[in-house]
C-alpha positions, 0 to 999 in steps of 0.5 A: 069193764070188770062187771056185767050188769043186769039191766032188765029194769026199765029204771036201770035202762033210762038211767044208762040212756041218760049217761049216754046222752050226758044228761047224768054222771051217774057213772063213766060214760064210756062204760054206758055205751055198750049197757046202752045197746043191751038195754031193753029199749027200741032198736030205733032209739038206740040207733038213733042216739048212736048215730047222733053221738057219731055225727057230733064233731064235737064229741072226742074221738074215743066217744064217737068211736064207741058210738059207731061200734055199738051202733055196727053190732046193732046192725052190722051192714047198715052201721059200717056203711054209716061209720065209712060214709062220715069217714068219707067225709071226715077231715080230722085224722085222728077221728079217722084213726079211732073209727077205721078199725070198725071198717074191718069188723063190720064193713061189707066186702063191697065196701072194699074199693071206697075204703081203698080210695079213703086209704089213698087220701089218708096219711100216717097212722090213719092210713095204716088204720084203714090198709089194715081194715081192708085186710080184715075184710078180705081174710073175713070175705076170703078176698084175693087182695089185701093179704098181709106180707109174711115177714123176712127171715130176718125179722123172725125170732129164733128161740135157742134152746138154752138156759135162757128159755123157760116152758110156758105152762098149759092147761085147758081154760076153766068154764068161768075162763072161757066164760070172760073170753066169750065175754071179751069176743062180744065186745070186739065183734070179730064174728068169732065164736070160740070153741072150749075144745079148741082152747089152751090156757098159756102161762108165760111169766108173768102173764096169762093168756087163752088161745082160742079157735073158732068153732068152724075150725073143728069141722071135718073139713078144715084142712080143706077150707084152710087150703082154699080160703083166708080165714080169721081162725081165733083169737089170742086173749089177755089177762088182765091181773087186777080185774081178772078179765080177759080181752082180746090181744091178737087175732090169728090169720091165715091165708094158703100159700102153695102147700101150706099156710101163712099164719099171722098174729096181729093186733086189733090195730094191726101190729104183727107180733107173732107169725108162722106157717102151717104145713099140710100132712096126711092126718091134718096139719103141723104148725109153728109160729115165732115172734116178729122182731120188735122193741120189747119182743121176746122169742117164742118157739110155739108148734104143734098139731091140728087133726080130726077138729083137735088142737095139741101143742107140742112145744111152747117155750119162751125166752125171758129177756126182752130185746131192746127198750119196751115201747109203750103201746097204744090201746089195742096193740 
């Protein structure tokens, strides 16, 4: 949504509530769910409304997802528990596929066995979503299991220094742009706190992106923490040309492996588009990221250093030819 509304008046809050409850069509219902969470209404009323929509099997999977997402935002642990309980009873694979990604955002570590059982009973895309949710929980909570596999060498695209390679434009995002990604991050609820100091605006024609690391990456012991535990380090945000808004496109995940960290940039639905490694050095670490082979992939070489809470990009180039036919993506990939 390109416009953030000020919903302080009680009249506006009641109008939003009416749209969520299908008592009004004043504006698109899908837009009302996030606004309802921020409205000046009682927490119990919001929880009851969201829960009612979530439990209503006649609602479309997308609408039930919005209800579940906002229920989790109100109270992460209880919301995640309610989503899991519903999925354990749900028979519709489309509903499971739609709601499963929320478990990666808000389900607690002690829910992994139940989610694993649910994944084993599911098929196809629903199973993939549940398995990726297990990985997200593992990276959030530093669990030893469910680590994403690192791509084979044959799956990583090498960018040759040739006339077809172009340099990416690098800059720092301004205050307005950074506010956009903070708003986008709030909507996606992965618990990240973007840092302006650890952000880069990346221009790669015809697209604009912002890479932003979490504030925790600015701490003095960052390198030591990366050696010890899995983490969600930050995210890559994509700019919508028509609205100017940014949305969370890829999560940056890290897992320690001997004297280096394995890096994955994957969509919130689990598609790994980029991967790389960070190597520990005396002054911090150096990193290198490449594209992962898939239809429509563009070779990328993105390298830099991280030391003393500072991110420096030293090499950012991209090919200008996509490989293979561009496959239409599902939402969130």
